[in-house]
FIVEX-527250 format. One record per residue (C-alpha): residue number from 0; residue in three letters; y, z, x. Coordinates in Angstrom, 2 decimals. Layout:
residues N
+-----+-----+---------+---------+---------+
:   i :  aa :       y :       z :       x :
+-----+-----+---------+---------+---------+
: NUM : ala :       Y :       Z :       X :
...
+-----+-----+---------+---------+---------+
end
This chain:
residues 315
+-----+-----+---------+---------+---------+
:   i :  aa :       y :       z :       x :
+-----+-----+---------+---------+---------+
:   0 : met :   -5.09 :   52.63 :  -44.02 :
:   1 : lys :   -4.00 :   49.10 :  -43.00 :
:   2 : thr :   -1.25 :   47.53 :  -45.28 :
:   3 : leu :   -0.21 :   43.92 :  -45.59 :
:   4 : leu :    3.40 :   44.00 :  -46.67 :
:   5 : arg :    5.05 :   41.78 :  -49.17 :
:   6 : asp :    6.75 :   39.99 :  -46.32 :
:   7 : arg :    7.31 :   36.25 :  -46.81 :
:   8 : lys :    5.24 :   35.59 :  -43.83 :
:   9 : asn :    2.33 :   37.16 :  -45.63 :
:  10 : val :    2.84 :   35.20 :  -48.76 :
:  11 : his :    1.31 :   31.84 :  -49.53 :
:  12 : phe :    0.94 :   29.23 :  -52.38 :
:  13 : tyr :   -1.99 :   27.28 :  -51.16 :
:  14 : val :   -5.65 :   28.53 :  -50.96 :
:  15 : asp :   -6.30 :   26.80 :  -47.43 :
:  16 : met :   -8.52 :   27.66 :  -44.68 :
:  17 : ala :   -5.75 :   26.46 :  -42.25 :
:  18 : asn :   -3.76 :   29.65 :  -43.37 :
:  19 : glu :   -3.62 :   32.13 :  -40.55 :
:  20 : pro :   -5.20 :   35.39 :  -41.14 :
:  21 : arg :   -2.53 :   38.24 :  -41.67 :
:  22 : leu :   -4.99 :   41.10 :  -41.54 :
:  23 : arg :   -8.52 :   41.62 :  -40.26 :
:  24 : val :  -10.90 :   44.24 :  -41.88 :
:  25 : val :  -14.43 :   45.23 :  -41.32 :
:  26 : pro :  -16.94 :   45.66 :  -44.41 :
:  27 : gly :  -16.42 :   49.07 :  -45.98 :
:  28 : glu :  -12.91 :   49.56 :  -44.69 :
:  29 : glu :  -10.15 :   50.33 :  -47.31 :
:  30 : phe :   -6.79 :   48.51 :  -47.11 :
:  31 : ser :   -4.00 :   47.56 :  -49.21 :
:  32 : leu :   -1.95 :   44.51 :  -50.06 :
:  33 : glu :    1.62 :   44.38 :  -51.38 :
:  34 : thr :    2.15 :   41.53 :  -53.83 :
:  35 : ile :    5.21 :   39.44 :  -55.27 :
:  36 : arg :    5.81 :   38.74 :  -58.85 :
:  37 : ala :    4.26 :   35.55 :  -60.21 :
:  38 : asp :    7.65 :   33.97 :  -60.59 :
:  39 : asn :    8.39 :   34.34 :  -56.90 :
:  40 : met :   11.32 :   36.33 :  -58.09 :
:  41 : phe :   12.94 :   33.34 :  -59.53 :
:  42 : leu :   13.82 :   35.10 :  -62.67 :
:  43 : ser :   16.46 :   37.81 :  -62.91 :
:  44 : arg :   19.01 :   39.28 :  -65.57 :
:  45 : ala :   21.52 :   36.84 :  -64.22 :
:  46 : asn :   19.06 :   33.94 :  -64.40 :
:  47 : pro :   16.75 :   35.10 :  -67.22 :
:  48 : val :   14.61 :   31.96 :  -68.21 :
:  49 : phe :   12.81 :   29.07 :  -67.28 :
:  50 : lys :   14.32 :   25.97 :  -69.27 :
:  51 : asp :   10.81 :   24.40 :  -69.76 :
:  52 : his :    7.30 :   24.23 :  -68.30 :
:  53 : gln :    8.32 :   21.33 :  -65.92 :
:  54 : glu :   10.81 :   23.65 :  -64.29 :
:  55 : val :    7.83 :   26.45 :  -63.83 :
:  56 : met :    5.93 :   23.69 :  -62.11 :
:  57 : gln :    8.75 :   22.85 :  -59.83 :
:  58 : val :    9.34 :   26.55 :  -58.65 :
:  59 : leu :    6.97 :   27.91 :  -56.01 :
:  60 : ala :    5.16 :   30.26 :  -58.25 :
:  61 : asn :    2.09 :   32.46 :  -58.25 :
:  62 : pro :    2.44 :   33.69 :  -54.73 :
:  63 : val :   -0.58 :   35.42 :  -53.28 :
:  64 : thr :   -0.71 :   37.90 :  -50.30 :
:  65 : gly :   -3.00 :   37.24 :  -47.40 :
:  66 : pro :   -5.26 :   35.82 :  -46.12 :
:  67 : val :   -7.52 :   38.86 :  -45.00 :
:  68 : tyr :  -10.15 :   38.02 :  -42.55 :
:  69 : val :  -13.43 :   39.90 :  -43.13 :
:  70 : glu :  -15.37 :   40.43 :  -40.00 :
:  71 : gly :  -18.98 :   39.27 :  -40.12 :
:  72 : ala :  -18.43 :   37.08 :  -43.23 :
:  73 : glu :  -20.12 :   33.60 :  -42.79 :
:  74 : pro :  -20.38 :   30.66 :  -45.00 :
:  75 : gly :  -23.29 :   31.33 :  -47.49 :
:  76 : asp :  -22.64 :   35.10 :  -47.71 :
:  77 : arg :  -20.92 :   36.66 :  -50.79 :
:  78 : leu :  -17.98 :   38.82 :  -50.71 :
:  79 : ala :  -17.94 :   41.99 :  -52.86 :
:  80 : val :  -14.45 :   43.32 :  -53.35 :
:  81 : thr :  -14.03 :   46.79 :  -54.93 :
:  82 : ile :  -10.72 :   47.41 :  -56.66 :
:  83 : glu :   -9.75 :   50.88 :  -55.60 :
:  84 : asp :   -6.53 :   51.24 :  -57.15 :
:  85 : ile :   -3.39 :   49.03 :  -58.51 :
:  86 : arg :    0.22 :   50.40 :  -58.58 :
:  87 : leu :    2.58 :   48.29 :  -60.37 :
:  88 : gly :    6.36 :   48.01 :  -59.87 :
:  89 : asp :    6.34 :   50.09 :  -56.60 :
:  90 : ser :    9.06 :   47.89 :  -55.11 :
:  91 : gly :   11.53 :   48.91 :  -57.72 :
:  92 : asn :   11.64 :   45.49 :  -59.31 :
:  93 : glu :   11.34 :   44.96 :  -63.23 :
:  94 : gly :    8.35 :   43.38 :  -64.73 :
:  95 : tyr :    8.95 :   40.57 :  -67.42 :
:  96 : tyr :    7.40 :   38.50 :  -70.17 :
:  97 : thr :    8.65 :   35.33 :  -71.18 :
:  98 : tyr :    8.22 :   32.27 :  -73.54 :
:  99 : val :    8.61 :   28.95 :  -71.84 :
: 100 : pro :    9.03 :   25.78 :  -74.29 :
: 101 : gly :    5.91 :   23.42 :  -73.57 :
: 102 : gln :    3.77 :   26.21 :  -72.34 :
: 103 : gly :    1.16 :   28.41 :  -73.97 :
: 104 : leu :   -1.23 :   28.19 :  -76.97 :
: 105 : phe :    1.09 :   26.69 :  -79.39 :
: 106 : ala :    2.72 :   24.15 :  -77.23 :
: 107 : asn :    3.06 :   20.69 :  -78.82 :
: 108 : pro :    1.35 :   19.05 :  -80.69 :
: 109 : phe :    0.04 :   22.24 :  -82.42 :
: 110 : val :    3.69 :   23.41 :  -83.30 :
: 111 : pro :    6.26 :   20.65 :  -83.44 :
: 112 : glu :    9.15 :   22.98 :  -83.35 :
: 113 : val :   10.27 :   24.03 :  -79.93 :
: 114 : phe :   11.84 :   27.50 :  -79.65 :
: 115 : pro :   14.56 :   28.21 :  -77.10 :
: 116 : pro :   13.36 :   30.01 :  -73.86 :
: 117 : asp :   13.09 :   33.83 :  -73.99 :
: 118 : thr :   12.61 :   36.52 :  -71.39 :
: 119 : arg :   12.32 :   40.28 :  -71.75 :
: 120 : phe :   12.46 :   42.40 :  -68.74 :
: 121 : cys :   10.75 :   45.80 :  -68.77 :
: 122 : asp :    9.72 :   48.86 :  -66.71 :
: 123 : val :    6.12 :   48.40 :  -65.43 :
: 124 : ser :    5.76 :   51.49 :  -63.17 :
: 125 : ser :    4.75 :   53.98 :  -65.67 :
: 126 : ala :    1.72 :   54.44 :  -68.09 :
: 127 : thr :    3.28 :   52.82 :  -71.02 :
: 128 : leu :    5.41 :   49.72 :  -71.60 :
: 129 : lys :    8.18 :   49.37 :  -74.07 :
: 130 : leu :    8.10 :   45.90 :  -75.81 :
: 131 : ile :   10.89 :   44.69 :  -78.15 :
: 132 : val :    9.53 :   43.79 :  -81.68 :
: 133 : gly :   12.32 :   42.68 :  -83.96 :
: 134 : ser :   15.04 :   45.43 :  -83.98 :
: 135 : his :   12.55 :   48.03 :  -82.59 :
: 136 : glu :   10.97 :   49.04 :  -79.40 :
: 137 : ile :    7.16 :   49.72 :  -79.35 :
: 138 : glu :    5.33 :   51.60 :  -76.73 :
: 139 : ile :    1.95 :   50.41 :  -75.57 :
: 140 : pro :   -0.35 :   51.38 :  -72.67 :
: 141 : thr :   -0.03 :   49.77 :  -69.49 :
: 142 : glu :   -3.35 :   47.96 :  -68.42 :
: 143 : pro :   -2.99 :   46.78 :  -64.78 :
: 144 : phe :   -5.11 :   44.08 :  -63.43 :
: 145 : ile :   -5.17 :   41.22 :  -60.79 :
: 146 : gly :   -4.53 :   37.64 :  -62.36 :
: 147 : thr :   -5.40 :   35.87 :  -59.02 :
: 148 : ile :   -8.01 :   36.89 :  -56.45 :
: 149 : cys :   -9.42 :   34.16 :  -54.22 :
: 150 : val :  -11.06 :   32.95 :  -51.15 :
: 151 : ala :  -10.60 :   29.75 :  -49.14 :
: 152 : met :  -12.79 :   26.55 :  -49.12 :
: 153 : lys :  -13.95 :   24.66 :  -46.13 :
: 154 : glu :  -12.48 :   21.22 :  -46.84 :
: 155 : lys :  -10.52 :   21.46 :  -50.16 :
: 156 : val :   -7.00 :   22.95 :  -50.55 :
: 157 : tyr :   -6.04 :   24.50 :  -53.83 :
: 158 : leu :   -2.77 :   25.71 :  -55.40 :
: 159 : ser :   -2.90 :   29.52 :  -55.92 :
: 160 : tyr :   -2.56 :   29.10 :  -59.73 :
: 161 : glu :   -5.80 :   26.99 :  -59.86 :
: 162 : ala :   -9.06 :   28.55 :  -60.68 :
: 163 : asn :  -12.76 :   27.35 :  -60.25 :
: 164 : lys :  -16.25 :   28.84 :  -59.24 :
: 165 : glu :  -15.65 :   28.09 :  -55.55 :
: 166 : ile :  -12.62 :   30.24 :  -55.00 :
: 167 : met :  -12.49 :   32.40 :  -58.27 :
: 168 : gly :   -8.59 :   32.09 :  -58.11 :
: 169 : asn :   -6.16 :   32.37 :  -61.06 :
: 170 : ala :   -8.72 :   33.47 :  -63.61 :
: 171 : asp :   -6.54 :   35.85 :  -65.44 :
: 172 : cys :   -9.51 :   38.05 :  -66.21 :
: 173 : pro :   -8.14 :   41.56 :  -67.43 :
: 174 : asn :  -11.40 :   43.29 :  -66.04 :
: 175 : val :  -10.32 :   42.52 :  -62.58 :
: 176 : thr :   -8.97 :   46.02 :  -62.49 :
: 177 : lys :   -9.60 :   49.41 :  -60.93 :
: 178 : gly :  -12.98 :   50.31 :  -60.47 :
: 179 : ser :  -14.38 :   46.70 :  -60.71 :
: 180 : val :  -16.42 :   44.83 :  -58.06 :
: 181 : ile :  -15.58 :   41.26 :  -57.81 :
: 182 : val :  -18.21 :   39.01 :  -56.31 :
: 183 : met :  -17.08 :   35.61 :  -54.77 :
: 184 : pro :  -18.73 :   33.02 :  -52.40 :
: 185 : val :  -17.90 :   33.05 :  -48.69 :
: 186 : asn :  -17.04 :   29.35 :  -47.86 :
: 187 : val :  -15.44 :   29.75 :  -44.39 :
: 188 : pro :  -15.80 :   32.24 :  -41.55 :
: 189 : gly :  -14.00 :   35.56 :  -42.47 :
: 190 : ala :  -13.81 :   34.48 :  -46.25 :
: 191 : leu :   -9.97 :   34.37 :  -46.13 :
: 192 : leu :   -9.30 :   36.64 :  -49.14 :
: 193 : ser :   -5.96 :   36.67 :  -50.91 :
: 194 : leu :   -4.70 :   38.20 :  -54.07 :
: 195 : gly :   -1.53 :   38.39 :  -56.33 :
: 196 : asp :   -0.24 :   37.68 :  -59.73 :
: 197 : leu :   -0.52 :   41.33 :  -60.88 :
: 198 : his :   -0.26 :   41.80 :  -64.61 :
: 199 : ala :    0.80 :   45.03 :  -66.51 :
: 200 : lys :   -0.68 :   43.89 :  -69.99 :
: 201 : gln :   -2.07 :   40.64 :  -71.33 :
: 202 : gly :   -3.66 :   39.75 :  -74.61 :
: 203 : asp :   -6.89 :   37.67 :  -74.84 :
: 204 : gly :   -6.52 :   34.09 :  -73.91 :
: 205 : glu :   -2.88 :   34.67 :  -72.17 :
: 206 : leu :   -1.41 :   32.98 :  -75.17 :
: 207 : leu :    1.98 :   32.48 :  -73.84 :
: 208 : gly :    0.86 :   31.14 :  -70.51 :
: 209 : cys :    2.38 :   34.37 :  -69.14 :
: 210 : ala :    1.39 :   38.05 :  -69.20 :
: 211 : val :    3.57 :   41.10 :  -68.52 :
: 212 : glu :    4.22 :   39.99 :  -64.99 :
: 213 : ser :    4.70 :   42.48 :  -62.13 :
: 214 : asp :    4.73 :   42.97 :  -58.51 :
: 215 : gly :    2.80 :   46.02 :  -56.92 :
: 216 : thr :    0.30 :   47.28 :  -54.33 :
: 217 : val :   -3.45 :   46.78 :  -54.56 :
: 218 : ser :   -5.92 :   49.04 :  -52.73 :
: 219 : leu :   -9.36 :   47.65 :  -52.11 :
: 220 : ser :  -12.42 :   47.55 :  -49.93 :
: 221 : val :  -14.88 :   44.85 :  -49.07 :
: 222 : asp :  -18.55 :   44.59 :  -48.48 :
: 223 : leu :  -20.91 :   41.63 :  -47.68 :
: 224 : ile :  -23.89 :   40.39 :  -49.43 :
: 225 : lys :  -25.51 :   38.47 :  -46.67 :
: 226 : lys :  -27.05 :   34.90 :  -46.99 :
: 227 : gly :  -30.58 :   34.92 :  -48.10 :
: 228 : asp :  -30.29 :   37.73 :  -50.63 :
: 229 : pro :  -32.66 :   36.71 :  -53.48 :
: 230 : arg :  -30.19 :   37.68 :  -56.19 :
: 231 : his :  -29.00 :   35.01 :  -58.47 :
: 232 : phe :  -25.47 :   33.73 :  -57.74 :
: 233 : asp :  -23.61 :   30.63 :  -59.20 :
: 234 : leu :  -20.41 :   31.70 :  -60.68 :
: 235 : pro :  -18.02 :   34.51 :  -59.67 :
: 236 : gln :  -18.95 :   38.03 :  -60.93 :
: 237 : val :  -16.91 :   41.01 :  -62.25 :
: 238 : asn :  -19.12 :   43.99 :  -62.22 :
: 239 : gly :  -18.68 :   47.84 :  -62.18 :
: 240 : asn :  -17.48 :   50.34 :  -64.66 :
: 241 : gly :  -21.08 :   50.23 :  -66.56 :
: 242 : arg :  -21.09 :   46.39 :  -66.79 :
: 243 : ile :  -22.26 :   43.17 :  -65.48 :
: 244 : gly :  -20.25 :   40.04 :  -65.96 :
: 245 : ser :  -19.50 :   36.45 :  -64.94 :
: 246 : val :  -16.44 :   34.39 :  -64.93 :
: 247 : cys :  -16.35 :   30.52 :  -65.76 :
: 248 : thr :  -13.44 :   28.21 :  -65.68 :
: 249 : val :  -13.44 :   24.73 :  -67.22 :
: 250 : pro :  -10.58 :   22.48 :  -67.58 :
: 251 : asn :   -9.37 :   22.20 :  -71.08 :
: 252 : asn :  -12.53 :   23.40 :  -72.71 :
: 253 : ile :  -13.02 :   27.02 :  -73.72 :
: 254 : glu :  -16.43 :   26.42 :  -75.43 :
: 255 : ala :  -17.80 :   25.04 :  -72.20 :
: 256 : ala :  -16.38 :   27.92 :  -70.28 :
: 257 : ile :  -17.93 :   30.46 :  -72.74 :
: 258 : arg :  -21.40 :   28.70 :  -72.56 :
: 259 : gly :  -21.07 :   28.76 :  -68.76 :
: 260 : ala :  -20.24 :   32.30 :  -68.45 :
: 261 : val :  -23.04 :   33.53 :  -70.95 :
: 262 : phe :  -25.76 :   31.24 :  -69.36 :
: 263 : asp :  -24.87 :   32.79 :  -65.91 :
: 264 : val :  -25.43 :   36.40 :  -67.32 :
: 265 : ile :  -28.71 :   35.33 :  -68.76 :
: 266 : lys :  -29.81 :   33.91 :  -65.46 :
: 267 : arg :  -28.63 :   37.02 :  -63.62 :
: 268 : ile :  -30.93 :   39.31 :  -66.05 :
: 269 : glu :  -33.79 :   36.86 :  -65.65 :
: 270 : ile :  -33.75 :   36.53 :  -61.77 :
: 271 : asp :  -32.14 :   39.72 :  -60.61 :
: 272 : his :  -34.29 :   41.92 :  -62.74 :
: 273 : gly :  -37.47 :   40.12 :  -63.33 :
: 274 : val :  -36.96 :   39.57 :  -67.21 :
: 275 : pro :  -38.38 :   36.56 :  -68.85 :
: 276 : phe :  -35.76 :   33.98 :  -69.79 :
: 277 : met :  -36.23 :   34.30 :  -73.53 :
: 278 : asp :  -36.22 :   38.14 :  -73.48 :
: 279 : ala :  -33.01 :   37.93 :  -71.42 :
: 280 : tyr :  -31.46 :   35.41 :  -73.87 :
: 281 : met :  -32.53 :   37.71 :  -76.80 :
: 282 : leu :  -30.86 :   40.71 :  -74.88 :
: 283 : ala :  -27.57 :   38.73 :  -74.40 :
: 284 : gly :  -27.63 :   37.30 :  -77.89 :
: 285 : his :  -27.27 :   41.06 :  -79.11 :
: 286 : cys :  -25.41 :   42.69 :  -76.31 :
: 287 : val :  -23.13 :   40.24 :  -74.50 :
: 288 : lys :  -19.40 :   40.32 :  -75.06 :
: 289 : ile :  -17.02 :   37.42 :  -74.50 :
: 290 : gln :  -13.44 :   37.70 :  -73.37 :
: 291 : ile :  -11.23 :   34.64 :  -73.45 :
: 292 : cys :   -9.07 :   35.12 :  -70.40 :
: 293 : gln :   -6.87 :   32.10 :  -70.49 :
: 294 : met :   -6.32 :   28.92 :  -72.57 :
: 295 : ile :   -3.55 :   27.15 :  -70.69 :
: 296 : thr :   -3.34 :   23.35 :  -69.86 :
: 297 : gly :   -5.85 :   22.47 :  -67.39 :
: 298 : ala :   -7.69 :   25.83 :  -67.20 :
: 299 : cys :   -9.80 :   27.66 :  -69.81 :
: 300 : thr :  -11.59 :   30.72 :  -68.49 :
: 301 : ala :  -14.11 :   32.91 :  -70.15 :
: 302 : tyr :  -15.66 :   36.17 :  -69.14 :
: 303 : ala :  -19.16 :   37.17 :  -70.43 :
: 304 : phe :  -20.50 :   40.66 :  -69.91 :
: 305 : ile :  -22.95 :   43.24 :  -70.93 :
: 306 : asp :  -21.49 :   46.72 :  -71.37 :
: 307 : gly :  -23.06 :   50.29 :  -71.44 :
: 308 : ala :  -26.55 :   51.12 :  -72.59 :
: 309 : pro :  -28.37 :   47.91 :  -71.71 :
: 310 : thr :  -27.34 :   47.93 :  -68.16 :
: 311 : his :  -29.37 :   51.04 :  -67.26 :
: 312 : ile :  -32.49 :   49.27 :  -68.59 :
: 313 : leu :  -31.78 :   46.49 :  -66.10 :
: 314 : ala :  -31.12 :   48.70 :  -63.02 :
+-----+-----+---------+---------+---------+
end
């Protein structure tokens, strides 16, 4: 199996079609990408904190590994990426979670008091995590997922921590995990797929502006949905594991992100499965689930999905 190592030449911070492909694969081929931690290894036990949000923005952060050129992918196609496995902390590096002043849900003006920066390091390589709560440690299950998965645009260049429907990007959707199929647009020849920002655990909304951050290795395979396929496609999709779902990112407006993701699921039911719009709306009204993926400055992302029994009706 081909593997793209976490060598610095294979890591980048801009989603840009000018990036030289670091790996070439054919549809159906399984391969793996090694990733670097979201802080770009800026933090350590000797240097444990970001002093404020401004310092986070000054550090080259959210590195992604790639890009991967998919043979046969042409603009107008869609890329279907199956996440085969995620292995966290395989480099031997610790994971971490952190509070950064001026970042997260309760940044000013919501809470006038600014607390000092605080970082906790932890082992992310096992099935459970140990988190510090007061004078105790609690043990919780590890839930690995990919925070950032993206494809390049033809003309625009994005930072790897941005997200939108053209690239998917840093959506921080916990369902981008083992067994899921991520569907994204192909904007340039070869698609130029990259990923990184692995998380060991994250609550809904990524309230700190940070998850339990980790490096690791992702095994995946890709397929192409060729141009002209009649199925509805507007927003990036996260499917599989018995569900269909859509991801929507809107700057600074979580309500609009929720509406966008839910509407996309309704249109998929209507168009993909030949269901009248009102019936699809009624079904979504009773069966749709909504996950708030992130609520950080500049990016609010929601994931709407239908899980379980209704999906077999739509097959």
